[in-house]
N, C-alpha and C positions, 0 to 999 in steps of 0.2 A: 777287956781290954780298952782302955780310954782312947778316942780319937785324939791325933797329933793337931793342935791348931798351928796354923801357918799366922805370920804377923809381919808386915812392913811398914816401914816410917818413911815418910817422904816429906821432904821440907819444900816448900814454896815460897817466894818472895813477892809474889804480886797476885792482884785477883786474876790477872789472864792465866798464870801458871797454875793457878787453884781450878778456875774453869776449865783448862785444858786437861788436868787430872781429872775431873769429873766427866768430861768428853771420853776419855778413855775407859773409865768405868762403866759408862754407858754402851759403849761399844761391844764391850765383854759381855754385859748382861745377858742372861737367859731366860726366858719364861720360867716363871715361879720363884726367883731370886727375891730375896728378901734383905736391904741394905737398912742399916740401923745408924742413926747419925747423933752424935751427942757432941756439944760445945756450948760455951758460953753465947749469949746474946752478942751481936756483933762480931761472930769471930769467922764468918763465912759460910756458914751452913747452906744459906740459900745460893751463894756464888757456886758451890759446889753441886748442888742439885740442879742449878741451870746447865750447868756442865754435862750432867748425865741424862739430862732431856735432850740437849744437844745429840749426845752420843747415840740416843735413841730414835735421832731423826725426827724430833718434835721442833717446831719452827714457831708454835706459838708462845706468849709471854708466860714465863714461870715464875709465880711469886709465893710467897709462904702462904699456907692457906690457914693462917692463924685462926680465924672466927669460922671456919666451917669444919675443922678437923681433917677432911680428906678431900683431896683435888683429884680428878680422873681426866688424864690425857689421854686420847685414842688415837690420834692421827700418826704416831710413830710406828715403828717397826713391830711394837707390841704395847698393850696397854703401860701406862706409867701412872701407879697409884701413889700419889705424894700426900702423907701423912705430917700434920705437925700437931702434938699431943701436948703442947706446953700448957695450953688452958684447961686442961681436961679436969673435971672435977673428981669424978668417981669413973673406976674402971667399968662400971657397968654402962657408961656413954658408948664404949666400944661395941659392946653387945647390941645397943642399939642402932648403929651404923652398919651392921653386919661385917666386921672387919675380919672374920675368917674367910670371906668370899672373897677379900682383898689379898691377906696373908698368905692364902692357899690358891690364887686365882692363877692366870696365865699371863700375867704380865710382871714388871718389876716393881717391886712394892719399896719405896722409901718412907722412913719412919724418924721424924726429927724427935729431939728429946723423948729418945725411946727408954731411956733409963726411968721415967715415969709409970712405964707399963710392962715392966720386967717381966711380971708374973704371966704375962700371954704371949709373949714373944715366940716365934718358932723356934725349936732347936738348933736348926741349921739356918744360918744367916751370915751375913758380913757387917761386922761391926766397925765405924768409921768414928774415929774420935778426932776434932780438931782443937788444935790449942795454939794460943797466942805466947809470944816471947819478945815483950817489947826492947828487950836488951839486944836482940838480933833485928831489930827493925819494926816500925809499924806494919808493914804488910806481911811479915813473915808469920808463916803455919806450919806447926808439926801436924801433920794427918797421919794418923795410925790405923791401919787397915787390917782387922784380926778377922779370917775365917772360922766360924764356931762349927 
């Protein structure tokens, strides 16, 4: 029997609302959770991620780890593993950094551009998609969260 997926859509109208949604997701996170994040450049992935970090009680600045693939934050209530796989050239690069230790570790794993490494993602994860709709305003975002 196939597991039923739950999906919710949330609309935000400012960076502050997107940040607040991230904080809520961070507060609800449990050790071992994996969040995947997909959205175009400039859509607000880093803002949402900063909110999640705040929800984990992380106070240090969060920026996209574009050139390092993974950034580890350990000061919060659990480790936070922030991946950005946008520049990954080959899936083997993920093996080289020991991705399984993070994906199946005791912290929260956030993977930006996760669609680029679909074949190695854990079966159970929270998929987050952020979309813009300029007709609804410059700061409007549709954020879809699906539990797989």
